[in-house]
C-alpha positions as CSV (number, residue, x, y, z in Angstrom):
1,X,45.1,46.5,-27.2
2,X,41.8,45.4,-28.2
3,X,41.1,44.2,-24.7
4,X,41.9,47.7,-23.4
5,X,39.5,49.2,-25.9
6,X,36.7,47.0,-24.9
7,X,37.3,47.9,-21.3
8,X,37.2,51.5,-22.2
9,X,33.9,51.0,-24.0
10,X,32.4,49.1,-21.1
11,X,33.1,51.8,-18.5
12,X,30.5,54.3,-19.9
13,X,28.0,51.4,-20.1
14,X,28.7,50.4,-16.5
15,X,28.4,54.0,-15.3
16,X,25.1,54.4,-17.2
17,X,23.8,51.2,-15.6
18,X,24.9,52.4,-12.2
19,X,23.0,55.7,-12.7
20,X,19.9,53.8,-13.9
21,X,20.0,51.7,-10.8
22,X,20.5,54.8,-8.7
23,X,17.4,56.5,-10.3
24,X,15.4,53.3,-9.8
25,X,16.4,53.2,-6.1
26,X,15.4,56.9,-5.8
27,X,12.0,56.1,-7.4
28,X,11.5,53.1,-5.1
29,X,12.5,55.3,-2.1
30,X,10.1,58.0,-3.2
31,X,7.3,55.4,-3.5
32,X,8.1,54.1,-0.1
33,X,8.1,57.6,1.3
34,X,4.7,58.3,-0.3
35,X,3.3,55.1,1.1
36,X,4.5,56.2,4.6
37,X,3.0,59.6,4.2
38,X,-0.3,58.0,3.2
39,X,-0.2,55.6,6.1
40,X,0.5,58.5,8.5
41,X,-2.3,60.6,7.2
42,X,-4.7,57.7,7.5
43,X,-3.6,57.0,11.0
44,X,-3.9,60.7,11.9
45,X,-7.4,61.0,10.4
46,X,-8.5,57.8,12.3
47,X,-7.0,59.2,15.6
48,X,-8.7,62.5,15.1
49,X,-12.0,60.7,14.5
50,X,-11.5,58.6,17.6
51,X,-10.7,61.6,19.7
52,X,-13.7,63.5,18.4
53,X,-15.8,60.4,19.3
54,X,-14.3,60.4,22.8
55,X,-15.1,64.1,23.5
56,X,-18.7,63.5,24.7
57,X,-17.4,60.7,27.0
58,X,-14.8,63.2,28.4
59,X,-17.5,65.8,28.9
60,X,-19.8,63.2,30.6
61,X,-16.9,62.2,32.9
62,X,-16.3,65.8,33.9
63,X,-20.0,66.3,34.6
64,X,-20.1,63.2,36.8
65,X,-17.0,64.4,38.7
66,X,-18.6,67.8,39.3
67,X,-21.9,66.3,40.3
68,X,-20.2,64.0,42.8
69,X,-18.1,66.9,44.1
70,X,-21.2,69.0,44.6
71,X,-23.5,66.5,46.2
72,X,-21.5,63.6,47.6
73,X,-18.5,65.3,49.1
74,X,-20.6,67.6,51.4
75,X,-22.6,64.6,52.6
76,X,-19.4,62.7,53.3
77,X,-18.1,65.7,55.2
78,X,-21.3,65.7,57.3
79,X,-20.9,62.0,58.0
80,X,-17.3,62.6,59.0
81,X,-18.3,65.3,61.4
82,X,-21.0,63.1,62.9
83,X,-18.5,60.3,63.3
84,X,-16.1,62.7,65.1
85,X,-18.9,63.9,67.3
86,X,-19.9,60.4,68.4
87,X,-16.3,59.4,68.9
88,X,-15.8,62.4,71.2
89,X,-19.1,61.6,73.0
90,X,-18.1,58.0,73.6
91,X,-14.7,59.0,74.8
92,X,-16.3,61.5,77.2
93,X,-18.7,58.8,78.5
94,X,-15.9,56.4,78.9
95,X,-13.9,58.9,81.0
96,X,-17.0,59.7,83.0
97,X,-17.7,56.0,83.6
98,X,-14.1,55.4,84.8
99,X,-14.1,58.6,86.9
100,X,-17.4,57.6,88.4
101,X,-16.0,54.2,89.4
102,X,-12.9,55.9,90.8
103,X,-15.1,58.4,92.7
104,X,-17.3,55.6,94.1
105,X,-14.1,53.8,95.3
106,X,-12.8,57.0,96.9
107,X,-16.1,57.8,98.5
108,X,-16.4,54.3,100.0
109,X,-13.0,54.5,101.5
110,X,-13.9,58.0,102.9
111,X,-17.1,56.7,104.4
112,X,-15.3,53.7,105.8
113,X,-12.7,56.1,107.4
114,X,-15.5,58.3,108.7
115,X,-17.3,55.2,110.1
116,X,-14.1,54.2,111.8
117,X,-13.9,57.7,113.4
118,X,-17.6,57.7,114.4
119,X,-17.6,54.3,116.2
120,X,-15.4,55.4,119.1
121,X,-17.5,58.6,119.4
122,X,-20.7,56.5,119.4
123,X,-19.3,54.4,122.2
124,X,-18.6,57.5,124.1
125,X,-22.1,58.7,123.5
126,X,-23.6,55.5,124.9
127,X,-21.3,55.7,128.0
128,X,-22.5,59.2,128.9
């Protein structure tokens, strides 16, 4: 009986100890949460500072891109047009050169055929 009474007396003490540990864990959890919030705020403020520091670099990058687009791209377009013009000119000269050689060959064969036709006529002229 005395043993049962001691157990009954111990139960409220164990429950109270459990609640104290629970409150301690809540306090530790709250401290952990507050430390996380402080770390996140510090990280956010450093990121904002970094991004504000990078703003002039971003603006400079945009200015360089616009400058290159305004001045370099048209000159590259002109260079591409000149390259296309010279390519077409060289293709034309190549075709003319090949056609000239073909024309010379055709004319030589025509002159040879004409000569072959003229020789008998020349002989006839000398006979008369």
